[in-house]
C-alpha positions in Angstrom: 46.5 -6.5 61.7 45.3 -3.2 60.2 47.9 -3.4 57.5 46.7 -6.9 56.4 43.0 -5.7 56.3 44.0 -2.6 54.3 46.1 -4.6 51.8 43.3 -7.2 51.4 40.8 -4.4 50.8 43.1 -2.8 48.2 43.6 -6.1 46.5 39.9 -6.8 46.4 39.0 -3.5 44.9 42.0 -3.6 42.5 41.1 -7.0 41.2 37.4 -6.4 40.7 36.0 -6.6 37.2 35.7 -3.3 35.5 32.8 -2.6 33.2 33.8 -1.7 29.7 31.5 0.6 27.7 29.5 -1.1 25.0 30.0 0.7 21.7 26.9 2.2 20.2 25.9 0.2 17.2 25.0 2.0 14.0 21.6 1.1 12.6 21.8 -1.6 10.0 19.4 -0.9 7.2 19.4 -2.5 3.9 16.8 -0.1 2.5 17.3 1.8 -0.7 18.0 5.3 0.5 16.3 6.8 -2.6 13.0 4.8 -2.0 12.0 7.2 0.8 11.6 11.0 0.6 13.6 11.6 3.8 15.9 9.6 5.9 18.4 10.0 8.8 22.1 9.0 8.5 25.0 8.7 10.9 28.7 9.0 10.3 30.1 6.0 8.5 26.7 4.5 7.7 26.3 2.4 4.5 23.7 3.6 2.1 22.2 1.3 -0.5 20.6 2.1 -3.9 19.8 0.2 -7.1 21.0 1.2 -10.6 19.4 0.0 -13.8 22.6 0.4 -15.8 26.3 0.2 -15.2 28.2 3.4 -15.8 29.8 6.5 -14.2 27.6 8.3 -11.7 28.0 11.3 -9.3 26.7 11.3 -5.8 26.2 14.9 -4.5 25.4 16.2 -1.0 23.9 19.7 -1.0 23.1 21.9 2.0 19.4 22.7 1.8 19.7 26.0 3.6 22.5 27.6 1.6 22.1 25.4 -1.5 25.9 24.8 -1.5 27.5 21.6 -2.6 29.1 19.9 0.4 30.6 16.9 -1.3 30.7 15.2 -4.7 31.8 11.6 -5.4 32.2 10.2 -8.9 32.2 6.4 -9.0 31.6 3.5 -11.4 28.2 2.1 -10.6 27.2 -1.5 -11.3 23.8 -2.6 -12.5 21.8 -3.7 -9.4 22.5 -2.9 -5.8 25.3 -0.5 -5.0 26.6 0.3 -1.5 28.4 3.5 -0.5 29.5 4.9 2.9 28.4 8.3 4.0 30.7 10.3 6.3 29.1 13.1 8.2 31.4 13.6 11.2 32.4 17.2 10.2 29.0 18.3 9.1 26.6 20.2 11.3 23.3 18.5 12.2 21.0 19.8 9.5 19.0 18.8 6.4 20.8 18.0 3.2 19.8 16.9 -0.3 21.4 13.7 -1.7 21.3 13.4 -5.5 22.5 10.9 -7.9 23.3 11.9 -11.5 24.3 9.8 -14.5 27.4 10.6 -16.6 25.3 12.7 -19.0 24.2 14.9 -16.0 20.7 13.5 -15.8 19.2 13.3 -12.3 18.6 9.6 -11.5 17.5 9.9 -7.9 17.0 12.6 -5.2 16.2 12.4 -1.5 16.4 14.5 1.7 18.9 13.4 4.4 19.0 14.5 8.0 22.5 14.3 9.6 22.5 13.1 13.2 
């Protein structure tokens, strides 16, 4: 009798529904990142910005404390809304400066970014 109760108890606990962790959702913002003076970003977040002309642009991330360039990305921008993903997994939590330059090295936009 004890064996039957023990087996039943094991089956009941083994067949119970387990709770799966709910993945944390990244904030979905469709705001122009350069329209504010400072913003926070998370790894893999999409950033949005508008360009008045199509052409080749450079997006640069600079460490504000050391003034060192952390990353540079050259891309072909389209007139209107552009979307890029920002990857910050390997960066320490700190303040950075995000700048956008046109092909002729003129600064188009600049903003401060906090990496979370």
